[in-house]
VOPAGU-2260 file (C-alpha; in pm, 1 decimal, decimal comma):
REM VOPAGU-2260
SITE   aa  ch    i         X         Y         Z
SITE  MET   A    0    4862,5    2700,9    4525,4
SITE  LYS   A    1    4609,3    2442,0    4629,2
SITE  ARG   A    2    4332,7    2681,6    4549,2
SITE  VAL   A    3    4454,6    2725,8    4187,8
SITE  GLY   A    4    4474,3    2348,2    4145,6
SITE  LEU   A    5    4122,0    2306,4    4277,5
SITE  VAL   A    6    3984,5    2577,6    4047,5
SITE  SER   A    7    4155,4    2425,8    3742,4
SITE  LEU   A    8    4020,8    2083,0    3838,3
SITE  VAL   A    9    3665,2    2221,4    3866,6
SITE  LEU   A   10    3699,3    2408,4    3535,3
SITE  SER   A   11    3835,8    2095,8    3367,2
SITE  GLY   A   12    3541,5    1898,6    3504,6
SITE  LEU   A   13    3297,1    2159,6    3378,3
SITE  ALA   A   14    3462,0    2166,1    3034,9
SITE  LEU   A   15    3448,7    1787,3    3017,1
SITE  SER   A   16    3080,8    1794,0    3121,8
SITE  VAL   A   17    2999,5    2052,4    2852,8
SITE  LEU   A   18    3186,5    1844,9    2593,6
SITE  ILE   A   19    3007,2    1523,2    2692,8
SITE  SER   A   20    2665,5    1693,0    2696,2
SITE  GLY   A   21    2737,6    1839,5    2350,1
SITE  VAL   A   22    2825,8    1497,4    2211,0
SITE  LEU   A   23    2514,7    1347,9    2370,7
SITE  LEU   A   24    2301,3    1627,3    2225,0
SITE  VAL   A   25    2437,5    1560,9    1875,1
SITE  TYR   A   26    2373,2    1187,7    1920,9
SITE  ALA   A   27    2017,7    1250,9    2047,5
SITE  ARG   A   28    1936,8    1476,4    1749,7
SITE  HIS   A   29    2079,0    1221,4    1506,3
SITE  GLU   A   30    1873,9     946,1    1669,3
SITE  HIS   A   31    1563,3    1166,4    1655,8
SITE  ARG   A   32    1610,5    1230,5    1282,6
SITE  THR   A   33    1664,7     859,5    1217,8
SITE  GLN   A   34    1350,4     766,6    1409,8
SITE  PHE   A   35    1152,6    1043,4    1237,7
SITE  ARG   A   36    1253,0     912,9     892,2
SITE  ALA   A   37    1153,7     561,1     996,2
SITE  MET   A   38     819,2     691,1    1122,4
SITE  GLN   A   39     755,8     876,7     794,4
SITE  ALA   A   40     830,2     557,7     598,4
SITE  LEU   A   41     587,0     363,0     817,0
SITE  ILE   A   42     319,1     629,8     771,4
SITE  ALA   A   43     362,0     611,9     392,5
SITE  GLU   A   44     338,1     231,5     407,5
SITE  ARG   A   45      24,3     257,4     622,3
SITE  ASP   A   46    -134,7     496,2     374,1
SITE  ALA   A   47     -54,7     262,2      83,6
SITE  LEU   A   48    -199,8     -33,0     275,6
SITE  GLU   A   49    -516,5     165,1     352,0
SITE  VAL   A   50    -561,1     239,7     -18,6
SITE  GLU   A   51    -508,8    -127,8    -103,0
SITE  TRP   A   52    -752,0    -230,1     173,9
SITE  GLY   A   53   -1017,0       2,7      31,6
SITE  ALA   A   54    -969,8    -144,9    -314,7
SITE  LEU   A   55    -996,2    -497,3    -174,6
SITE  GLN   A   56   -1314,4    -409,3      13,8
SITE  LEU   A   57   -1464,5    -265,5    -304,7
SITE  GLU   A   58   -1363,9    -576,2    -500,9
SITE  HIS   A   59   -1510,9    -797,5    -228,9
SITE  ALA   A   60   -1840,0    -607,6    -229,4
SITE  THR   A   61   -1857,1    -622,6    -610,3
SITE  THR   A   62   -1787,6    -996,3    -613,6
SITE  LEU   A   63   -2049,2   -1059,3    -347,0
SITE  GLY   A   64   -2298,2    -857,4    -552,1
SITE  TYR   A   65   -2239,1   -1075,1    -858,6
SITE  LEU   A   66   -2267,3   -1392,7    -651,3
SITE  ARG   A   67   -2592,3   -1272,0    -495,6
SITE  ILE   A   68   -2737,0   -1183,3    -836,5
SITE  GLY   A   69   -2640,7   -1527,3    -970,8
SITE  ARG   A   70   -2794,8   -1703,4    -673,6
SITE  GLU   A   71   -3116,3   -1502,7    -703,9
SITE  ALA   A   72   -3135,0   -1577,1   -1078,0
SITE  ARG   A   73   -3100,8   -1950,9   -1017,0
SITE  GLU   A   74   -3324,2   -1978,9    -712,1
SITE  ARG   A   75   -3603,3   -1726,6    -770,0
SITE  LEU   A   76   -3614,2   -1708,0   -1147,8
SITE  GLY   A   77   -3510,5   -2065,9   -1230,0
SITE  MET   A   78   -3235,7   -1951,5   -1465,5
SITE  ARG   A   79   -2947,7   -2182,5   -1557,0
SITE  GLU   A   80   -2626,9   -2184,9   -1756,0
SITE  PRO   A   81   -2696,4   -2274,0   -2120,9
SITE  GLU   A   82   -2581,9   -2612,7   -2248,1
SITE  ARG   A   83   -2356,1   -2637,3   -2552,1
SITE  ALA   A   84   -2652,4   -2756,6   -2758,4
SITE  ASP   A   85   -2842,4   -2439,9   -2665,9
SITE  PHE   A   86   -2597,7   -2216,6   -2853,7
SITE  VAL   A   87   -2695,7   -2101,1   -3199,7
SITE  PHE   A   88   -2423,5   -1956,8   -3423,0
SITE  LEU   A   89   -2528,3   -1715,4   -3694,4
SITE  ARG   A   90   -2320,7   -1641,9   -3996,8
SITE  LEU   A   91   -2329,2   -1275,3   -4082,5
SITE  GLY   A   92   -2386,0   -1172,1   -4441,7
SITE  LEU   A   93   -2019,9   -1112,8   -4516,0
SITE  PRO   A   94   -1927,0   -1208,0   -4872,4
SITE  GLU   A   95   -1696,2   -1503,4   -4908,1
SITE  ARG   A   96   -1370,1   -1468,3   -5098,8
SITE  SER   A   97   -1502,6   -1646,8   -5405,4
SITE  ASP   A   98   -1798,6   -1403,5   -5416,7
SITE  MET   A   99   -1566,7   -1105,1   -5398,9
SITE  ARG   A  100   -1362,0   -1215,7   -5702,6
SITE  ALA   A  101   -1672,1   -1254,2   -5914,0
SITE  GLN   A  102   -1778,5    -891,5   -5861,1
């Protein structure tokens, strides 16, 4: 009789161990999927930031190029921004409204 009780106790313990390991396996897989989705989101964010960084580097290089050209024009060639008095406005030969009625 004691032997049957001991065997049932061992089998119950094994069944409980299998049940607990199954639950832990399901939890571990769920946690893995959650972490994998988070990692994929971070990878996508990293890729977007790398694209933005490349665009910013290109913009920076372009801006520095314009600044360098402006500095060279002022220093080496003696160029300057024109004053308001330096502007000359030309009126194109478009007929005025009074001229159009006469035709």
